[in-house]
C-alpha positions in Angstrom: 101.8 104.9 90.2 103.7 104.3 93.4 102.4 102.0 96.1 101.9 105.0 98.3 99.6 106.6 95.7 97.7 103.4 95.2 97.1 103.2 99.0 95.9 106.7 99.3 93.8 106.4 96.2 92.0 103.5 97.9 91.3 105.8 100.8 90.0 108.8 98.9 87.7 106.7 96.7 86.3 104.7 99.6 82.6 104.8 100.4 83.2 106.2 103.8 86.3 108.4 103.4 86.5 109.5 107.0 86.5 105.9 108.3 88.9 104.8 105.5 91.3 107.6 106.4 91.2 106.7 110.0 91.9 103.0 109.2 94.7 104.0 106.9 96.4 105.9 109.7 95.8 102.9 112.1 97.3 100.5 109.6 100.4 102.6 109.0 101.2 103.8 112.5 99.8 101.0 114.8 97.6 103.6 116.6 94.0 104.3 115.9 93.8 108.1 115.5 90.7 110.3 114.9 90.9 112.2 111.6 90.4 115.5 113.5 92.1 115.8 116.8 91.8 118.8 119.1 95.0 118.6 121.2 95.5 120.8 124.3 98.5 123.1 124.0 101.6 121.7 125.7 103.6 123.7 128.1 106.7 121.8 127.0 108.4 123.7 124.1 109.8 120.4 122.6 106.3 118.9 122.6 104.8 122.1 121.0 107.4 121.8 118.3 106.6 118.1 117.9 102.9 118.9 117.6 103.6 121.5 114.9 105.6 118.9 113.0 102.6 116.5 113.2 100.3 119.2 112.0 102.6 119.9 109.1 102.6 116.2 108.2 98.9 116.0 108.5 98.4 119.1 106.3 100.6 117.7 103.6 98.9 114.3 103.7 95.5 116.0 103.4 96.6 118.2 100.5 98.0 115.1 98.7 94.7 113.3 99.4 92.9 116.1 97.7 95.2 116.0 94.7 94.6 112.2 94.3 90.9 112.6 94.7 90.8 115.2 91.9 93.2 113.1 89.8 90.7 110.2 90.1 87.9 112.5 89.0 89.9 113.7 86.0 90.8 110.1 85.1 87.1 109.2 85.0 86.6 112.0 82.5 89.6 111.1 80.4 91.5 114.2 81.5 94.1 112.6 83.8 97.5 114.2 84.4 100.6 112.2 83.7 101.5 110.1 86.8 105.1 111.5 86.7 103.7 115.0 87.1 101.6 114.1 90.0 104.4 112.2 91.6 106.7 115.1 91.3 104.2 117.4 92.9 103.8 114.9 95.8 107.5 114.6 96.3 107.9 118.4 96.3 105.0 118.7 98.8 106.5 116.2 101.2 110.1 117.4 101.1 109.7 120.1 103.9 107.9 117.5 106.1 110.8 115.1 105.7 113.3 117.9 106.4 111.3 118.9 109.4 111.4 115.4 110.9 115.2 115.1 110.3 116.0 118.4 111.9 113.8 117.8 114.9 115.4 114.4 115.5 118.9 115.8 115.1 118.0 118.1 118.0 116.0 115.5 120.0 117.4 112.1 119.1 115.6 110.3 122.0 112.1 111.5 121.1 110.3 108.2 120.6 107.0 109.5 119.3 108.8 111.5 116.7 110.8 108.5 115.5 107.6 106.5 115.3 105.8 109.2 113.3 108.8 109.8 111.0 109.1 106.0 110.4 105.4 106.0 109.4 105.8 109.0 107.2 108.8 107.3 105.4 106.8 104.1 105.1 103.9 106.0 103.6 106.1 107.6 100.9 107.7 104.3 99.9 111.0 104.6 101.8 110.2 101.5 103.9 113.7 100.5 104.8 114.4 104.0 106.2 111.1 103.9 108.0 111.9 100.5 109.6 115.3 102.0 110.7 113.4 104.7 112.6 111.1 102.2 114.2 114.1 100.1 115.3 115.7 103.1 116.9 112.3 103.9 118.7 112.3 100.3 119.9 115.8 100.6 121.3 114.8 103.8 123.1 111.5 102.4 124.5 111.2 98.6 124.3 107.8 98.6 126.0 106.0 100.7 123.4 103.4 98.4 121.7 102.9 100.7 118.7 106.5 100.2 117.7 106.1 96.4 117.8 102.9 96.6 115.8 104.5 98.7 113.1 107.5 96.4 112.8 105.3 93.3 112.9 103.2 94.7 110.1 106.4 95.4 108.1 107.9 91.9 108.6 104.5 90.4 107.8 104.6 92.0 104.4 108.3 91.5 103.8 109.4 88.6 106.0 110.6 86.9 107.9 107.1 85.9 109.1 108.4 84.3 112.3 109.6 87.8 113.4 106.2 89.2 112.6 104.5 86.6 114.8 106.9 87.3 117.6 106.4 91.0 117.4 102.6 90.8 117.3 102.7 88.6 120.4 104.8 91.2 122.1 102.4 93.9 121.0 99.4 92.2 122.6 101.4 91.4 125.7 102.1 95.1 126.2 98.6 96.3 125.2 96.0 93.6 125.7 93.0 95.9 125.3 93.7 97.4 121.9 91.5 95.7 119.2 93.6 96.8 116.3 96.5 94.7 117.4 94.4 91.5 117.6 92.9 92.4 114.2 96.3 92.8 112.6 97.7 89.6 114.1 94.6 87.7 113.0 95.1 88.9 109.4 98.7 87.8 109.5 97.9 84.4 110.8 95.2 83.9 108.2 97.3 85.1 105.3 100.4 83.2 106.2 98.9 79.9 107.2 101.9 77.7 106.3 104.2 79.9 108.3 101.7 79.9 111.1 101.6 76.1 111.1 105.3 76.0 111.6 105.4 78.8 114.2 102.5 77.5 116.3 103.4 73.8 115.6 99.8 72.9 114.6 97.7 71.8 111.7 95.8 74.1 109.3 92.4 73.8 111.1 94.1 75.0 114.3 95.6 77.9 112.4 92.1 78.9 111.2 91.0 78.7 114.8 93.8 80.9 115.9 93.0 83.5 113.3 89.3 83.4 114.1 90.1 83.7 117.8 92.2 86.8 117.3 89.5 88.4 115.1 86.8 87.5 117.7 88.9 89.0 120.5 89.3 92.2 118.5 85.5 92.3 118.0 84.8 91.6 121.7 86.9 94.7 122.4 85.3 96.8 119.6 81.8 95.2 119.1 80.5 98.0 116.7 83.5 97.8 114.3 81.7 96.9 111.1 84.9 96.5 108.9 86.3 94.2 111.5 83.0 92.1 111.7 83.1 91.7 107.9 86.7 90.7 107.9 85.9 88.0 110.5 82.9 86.7 108.4 84.9 86.6 105.2 87.6 84.5 106.9 85.2 81.5 106.6 85.3 81.5 102.8 88.6 79.7 102.6 88.1 77.2 105.5 87.5 73.6 104.4 85.4 71.9 105.3 83.2 75.0 105.2 81.8 76.0 108.6 78.3 76.9 107.5 76.6 77.7 110.8 79.6 79.8 112.0 79.8 81.7 108.8 76.1 82.6 108.8 76.3 83.6 112.4 79.2 85.9 111.6 77.4 87.5 108.7 74.2 87.9 110.7 76.1 89.7 113.4 77.7 92.0 110.8 74.2 92.8 109.6 73.1 93.9 113.1 75.9 96.6 113.2 75.8 97.7 109.6 75.6 101.5 109.4 73.5 102.1 106.3 71.5 100.4 103.6 74.5 100.0 101.3 76.3 98.0 104.0 73.2 96.0 104.9 72.5 95.1 101.3 76.1 94.1 100.9 75.7 91.6 103.8 72.6 90.2 102.1 74.7 89.5 99.0 77.2 87.6 101.2 74.4 85.6 103.0 72.9 84.7 99.6 76.3 83.5 98.4 76.9 81.4 101.5 73.5 79.8 101.5 73.6 79.2 97.7 76.9 77.3 98.1 75.4 75.0 100.7 72.2 74.3 98.8 69.8 76.5 100.6 68.5 78.0 97.4 65.2 79.4 98.6 66.9 81.3 101.4 69.5 82.6 99.0 66.8 84.0 96.8 65.1 85.7 99.7 68.3 87.5 100.6 68.8 88.6 97.0 65.3 89.9 97.0 66.2 92.4 99.8 68.9 93.9 97.6 67.6 97.0 95.7 70.5 99.3 95.3 71.6 99.6 91.7 75.3 99.4 92.6 74.7 95.7 93.3 72.9 94.8 90.1 75.9 93.1 88.5 76.5 90.9 91.5 72.8 90.1 91.8 72.6 89.0 88.2 75.6 86.7 88.5 74.3 85.2 91.8 70.9 84.6 90.3 72.5 83.0 87.3 74.7 80.8 89.5 71.6 79.9 91.6 69.7 78.8 88.6 72.6 76.7 87.4 73.2 75.0 90.7 69.5 74.5 91.4 69.0 73.0 87.9 72.0 70.7 88.4 70.7 69.6 91.8 67.3 68.8 90.3 68.8 66.7 87.5 70.9 64.7 90.0 68.0 63.8 92.3 65.4 63.5 89.6 62.0 65.2 89.2 59.6 65.3 92.1 56.9 62.6 92.0 
């Protein structure tokens, strides 16, 4: 299965598909876009043509989403189609979209938004180098468009050089200091590429963690109800040594206050149990696990209870029985 199919499959099998689809678009294009957008009709014929092109792209993406969702359901029942067949259908479905973008840009080569959208489309279907070429052309046409820098920074973050990704994210934030997505993306890059970040920022690892956490927090300040962002921030603490217990608990507690349903709330209880178990607060960890009732978490609960018993038993043997 192609990387594009894997990415879309993650979207269509997510718990909250609308949110996941919106985030998928944001990650690919650098702009957070609602899944359904009612756009006013433009008086400009070029813009009307461009909007029709976007609609064609969106319709194709939606149809492919549906195919992948059905393929996932078939696979669960043991009736999956061959990947090569599905890939061929997808390639055929996207062919007129690709042709439409190319013909539009031949007629309107300086249309920055179209180049951005075409670059994202090419990136989505696995033609990353051609997608980057479109973004580079968009950057040359409009060097003050933050979405272009974000897209390129994301690409270079995945493919190198990391230094260029850092530079582009800094430029993105300079041009659009109120967009939380850009801080979030930059924070993920700093966190994931800590050695490169140490060299770029000329600092030690603890300062790199502080930098990543600061970027996450800035994003959350700008979008305080963003639950996935809040959980990304909280999970950052897992790899920080020495472990920052109070900060981690505070982050998970905040995520709990903005959780949108019982599944998310109980997921946070799992994390709080794990954090408190690892720092020896066993009674509190058990209390958190006691609040988890959804069957989907049964496996995690069993493993955590087992780990709790083992850790508590080991601690008791080390300090001796109570007198």
